[in-house]
C-alpha positions in Angstrom: 16.0 16.4 -16.9 18.1 13.4 -16.0 21.3 13.4 -18.1 21.2 9.7 -18.8 17.7 9.8 -20.2 18.0 9.2 -24.0 14.9 11.3 -24.8 15.7 11.6 -28.5 15.5 7.8 -28.7 12.1 7.7 -26.9 10.3 10.5 -28.7 10.0 11.3 -32.5 11.8 14.5 -33.4 8.7 16.4 -34.5 7.2 15.9 -31.0 10.5 16.3 -29.0 10.8 20.1 -28.3 7.6 20.4 -26.4 8.3 17.2 -24.4 11.8 18.5 -23.5 10.5 21.8 -22.3 7.7 20.1 -20.3 10.1 17.7 -18.6 12.5 20.6 -17.7 9.5 22.5 -16.3 8.4 19.6 -14.2 11.9 19.0 -12.8 12.9 22.5 -12.2 9.7 24.2 -11.3 7.6 21.4 -9.8 10.6 19.5 -8.2 9.6 16.1 -9.5 12.0 13.2 -8.9 14.2 11.8 -11.6 12.3 8.6 -11.5 9.0 10.4 -12.1 10.5 12.5 -14.9 11.8 9.4 -16.6 8.3 7.8 -16.4 6.7 10.8 -17.9 9.3 10.8 -20.7 8.7 7.2 -21.6 4.9 7.6 -21.5 4.9 10.7 -23.7 7.4 9.2 -26.1 5.2 6.2 -26.4 2.2 8.4 -27.1 4.2 10.4 -29.7 5.4 7.3 -31.5 1.7 6.1 -31.8 0.6 9.6 -33.1 3.3 9.6 -35.8 2.1 6.2 -37.0 -1.4 7.7 -37.2 0.0 10.5 -39.5 -0.3 13.2 -36.8 2.4 15.7 -37.5 2.6 17.6 -34.2 1.1 18.1 -30.8 -1.0 21.0 -32.1 -2.7 18.5 -34.5 -3.7 16.1 -31.7 -7.3 15.7 -30.7 -9.1 13.5 -28.1 -9.9 10.6 -30.5 -6.2 10.2 -31.2 -5.4 9.7 -27.6 -8.5 7.5 -27.0 -7.3 5.3 -29.8 -3.9 5.1 -28.2 -5.3 4.1 -24.8 -7.6 1.5 -26.4 -4.6 0.0 -28.3 -2.7 -0.3 -25.1 -5.7 -1.9 -23.4 -5.8 -4.4 -26.2 -2.2 -5.2 -25.8 -2.8 -6.2 -22.2 -1.7 -3.2 -20.2 -3.0 -3.1 -16.6 -5.5 -0.4 -15.6 -2.9 1.0 -13.2 -0.4 1.5 -16.1 -3.0 3.1 -18.3 -4.0 5.4 -15.4 -0.4 6.5 -15.0 0.0 7.2 -18.7 -3.2 9.3 -18.6 -1.8 11.3 -15.7 1.3 12.1 -17.8 -0.8 13.1 -20.7 -3.1 15.3 -18.6 -0.2 17.1 -17.0 1.5 17.6 -20.4 -1.7 18.9 -22.0 -2.3 21.3 -19.2 1.3 22.6 -19.6 0.8 23.0 -23.4 -2.4 25.0 -23.0 -0.8 27.2 -20.4 2.1 27.9 -22.7 -0.3 28.5 -25.6 1.2 25.6 -27.5 -2.1 23.9 -27.7 -5.5 25.6 -28.3 -7.5 23.4 -25.9 -6.9 20.6 -23.4 -7.5 17.5 -25.5 -7.4 15.2 -22.4 -10.5 16.7 -20.7 -12.9 14.1 -22.1 -10.6 11.1 -21.7 -12.1 8.6 -19.2 -9.7 7.1 -16.7 -9.6 3.3 -16.5 -11.1 1.9 -13.3 -8.2 0.7 -11.2 -9.3 -2.3 -9.1 -7.4 -2.4 -5.9 -6.6 -5.9 -4.7 -8.3 -6.7 -1.4 -5.8 -7.0 1.5 -5.4 -10.5 2.9 -6.1 -11.1 6.6 -5.4 -13.7 9.3 -8.2 -15.4 11.2 -8.4 -14.7 14.9 -7.2 -18.3 15.5 -4.2 -17.7 13.2 -3.4 -14.5 15.0 -3.5 -16.4 18.4 -1.2 -19.1 17.0 1.2 -16.5 15.7 1.4 -14.5 18.9 2.0 -17.7 20.9 4.8 -18.9 18.6 7.8 -17.1 20.2 9.5 -18.9 23.1 9.3 -16.4 26.0 12.0 -18.3 27.9 14.6 -16.4 25.8 15.2 -12.7 25.2 14.6 -13.2 21.5 11.2 -14.8 22.3 10.3 -12.0 24.7 11.1 -9.5 22.0 9.2 -11.5 19.4 6.1 -11.8 21.5 6.2 -8.1 22.4 6.5 -6.7 18.9 3.9 -9.2 17.5 1.4 -8.2 20.3 2.0 -4.5 19.7 1.8 -4.9 15.9 -1.6 -6.5 16.1 -2.8 -4.5 19.0 -2.1 -1.1 17.5 -2.2 -1.7 13.7 1.2 0.0 13.2 3.0 0.2 9.9 6.2 -1.8 9.9 8.3 1.4 9.6 6.5 2.8 12.6 7.2 -0.3 14.6 10.9 -0.5 13.7 11.4 3.2 14.5 9.5 3.2 17.8 11.4 4.7 20.7 10.9 4.4 24.5 9.8 8.0 24.6 6.8 7.3 22.4 5.4 4.7 24.7 3.3 5.3 27.9 2.5 2.0 29.3 0.8 3.5 32.4 -1.8 5.3 30.3 -1.9 2.6 27.6 -1.0 4.8 24.7 1.8 5.3 22.3 2.5 8.3 20.0 3.3 7.4 16.4 4.8 9.6 13.7 3.4 8.2 10.5 3.5 9.3 6.8 4.2 13.0 6.4 5.4 13.2 10.0 1.8 13.2 11.1 1.4 12.4 14.8 -1.3 10.2 16.2 -2.1 8.6 19.5 -2.8 4.8 19.4 -4.0 2.7 22.2 -2.1 -0.4 23.4 -4.1 -3.4 24.3 -3.7 -5.1 27.7 -2.0 -8.2 26.3 0.5 -6.0 24.4 1.2 -3.9 27.6 2.0 -7.1 29.5 4.2 -8.4 26.7 6.0 -5.1 26.5 6.6 -5.0 30.2 8.1 -8.5 30.2 10.3 -7.6 27.2 11.5 -4.3 28.6 12.3 -5.9 32.0 13.8 -9.2 31.0 14.4 -9.2 27.2 15.7 -5.8 26.0 18.6 -5.6 28.5 20.2 -8.6 26.8 20.3 -6.6 23.5 21.7 -3.4 24.9 25.2 -2.3 23.8 27.3 0.7 24.4 26.0 2.3 21.2 22.3 1.5 21.9 19.9 4.5 21.7 16.2 4.6 22.8 14.9 2.3 20.2 12.3 -0.1 21.7 13.0 -3.2 19.6 16.7 -4.0 19.3 18.7 -6.2 17.0 21.5 -8.5 18.1 23.9 -5.5 17.6 21.9 -3.3 19.9 20.5 -1.1 17.2 16.9 -0.6 16.1 15.6 -3.6 14.3 15.3 -3.0 10.5 12.1 -3.5 8.6 13.7 -6.4 6.9 14.5 -8.1 10.2 10.9 -7.6 11.3 9.7 -9.2 8.1 12.1 -12.2 8.4 11.1 -12.8 12.1 7.3 -12.6 11.3 7.8 -15.2 8.5 9.7 -17.5 10.9 7.1 -17.2 13.6 4.3 -17.8 11.1 6.1 -21.0 10.1 6.4 -22.1 13.7 2.7 -21.4 14.2 1.8 -23.7 11.3 0.3 -20.9 9.2 0.5 -21.9 5.5 -0.5 -18.6 3.9 2.4 -16.2 3.3 2.5 -13.8 6.3 4.0 -10.4 5.8 4.1 -7.5 8.3 1.3 -5.6 6.6 -0.9 -8.7 7.0 -1.1 -8.0 10.8 -2.1 -4.4 10.1 -4.8 -5.6 7.8 -6.0 -8.1 10.3 -6.1 -5.5 13.0 -8.4 -3.3 10.9 -10.6 -6.1 9.7 -11.1 -7.6 13.1 -12.0 -4.2 14.6 -14.6 -3.7 11.8 -16.1 -7.1 12.4 -16.3 -6.3 16.1 -18.4 -3.2 15.4 -15.8 -0.4 15.4 -16.6 2.8 13.6 -14.9 3.2 10.2 -13.8 6.7 11.2 -12.2 5.4 14.3 -10.3 2.8 12.3 -9.2 5.5 9.9 -7.7 7.5 12.9 -6.0 4.4 14.3 -4.4 3.5 11.0 -3.3 7.0 10.3 -5.1 7.2 6.9 -5.5 10.7 5.6 -8.4 9.7 3.4 -11.4 7.6 4.5 -11.6 6.0 1.0 -8.3 4.2 1.9 -9.9 2.7 5.0 -13.1 1.7 3.2 -11.3 -1.2 1.5 -11.8 -3.1 4.7 -15.5 -3.0 4.3 -15.0 -4.8 1.0 -13.0 -7.5 2.9 -15.8 -7.9 5.3 -18.4 -8.1 2.5 -16.3 -10.9 0.9 -16.3 -12.7 4.3 -20.1 -12.4 4.5 -20.5 -13.9 1.0 -18.2 -16.7 1.9 -20.0 -17.5 5.1 -23.4 -17.3 3.3 -22.2 -19.8 0.7 -20.7 -22.1 3.3 -23.5 -22.1 6.0 -26.8 -21.2 4.4 -28.9 -24.3 4.0 -30.1 -23.3 0.5 -26.5 -23.0 -0.6 -25.5 -26.4 0.8 -28.3 -28.4 -0.8 -28.9 -28.9 -4.5 -32.1 -27.8 -6.0 -34.5 -30.5 -7.3 -34.2 -31.3 -10.9 -37.1 -31.2 -13.4 -37.3 -35.0 -13.3 -38.2 -34.8 -9.6 -41.5 -33.0 -10.2 -44.7 -35.1 -10.3 -43.0 -38.3 -9.0 
C-alpha cells in the first residue's frame, strides 16, 4: 500500500482493518499500481463513511440495500456514471475478497446494477475538411514534405498517434503497400498504405527526411528538427497548425484523423470486422461506436434534406378553407 496514503483519514476505524488487508492483497498479490490502489482506498473509505452514518457497524453487517442507497445518493449528488461504475468495481472486488477470506457471509454486490456509461461519440472530419488538411503543408520545404507525409499516412492507415510517432523505416514496405504496426499490448498488425500516402512518403523520404538527419538519428520515419523521432506532442501541435492553415474551425486533434478514417471507411461500405482489424481493436464493441456515428449522420441528413422535414405541417386553421 502506498506509504503516503492517509488511509486512517479516509476510512472510519471500525471498517479500516479489512480495507487495509484488501489493499495490501491487491498491491502485493495482484500487482495493481499505486494509482489504482489509491483510487480503491478513496472509494472504499467513502463507502465506509456513508455506512457509519447509516448506523452500520461493520462490513459484516452490510447488505445490498445499504450499498444501493450509497450509489443512489452519489447519483443525486451529480456523480457521473463513469465515476459510479468505478466505485462499484472497487466494491465488487472488495466484496469478492471478503467472501474468499470468510470475512463476509455472502457477496452483497451481486445484485447491484451498474450504471449505464454513455460513451461520447467520436468527432470526425468531413471528406472536404480532410482534403483541405492534407493540402495545407507547403511541400516546397522539408517541413512541408514531412507534414504532408505523416498526415496522408495518418488518414490512410488509421494509426494511433503513438504508432505514428514510433514508426521506423523497417516497418514500412512501400513496394507492397503495407506497414507493420505494433499496437497496444505489443500486438502486431499489417495495415495497408493508400496510393496517395505512398507517393507522399516517397517524396518525404527522398527530399524531406535527409534534411532532418543528424549523427544521432536512428531509423525513425518522422524526424524532429533535432533528428530524433517526433514526439506525440509535436504531432499534435503540427496537426493543430495545419488545421488552422486549412481553415478548419473545429478543434482538430490526432485522434480525429483516426476517427475520420474509420467513419469514412464505414460509409464507403467497409465491413466492421475489417475496420476492427485495421484499427487494432481487440473487441468489436469498441469498433461498433462508429456505427453510432454513422447513424447520427443519417439522422442529420434526413432532417436536413427530407422534404417533409423542411416544410411545416398545415395548421388546424388551414383545413376547410
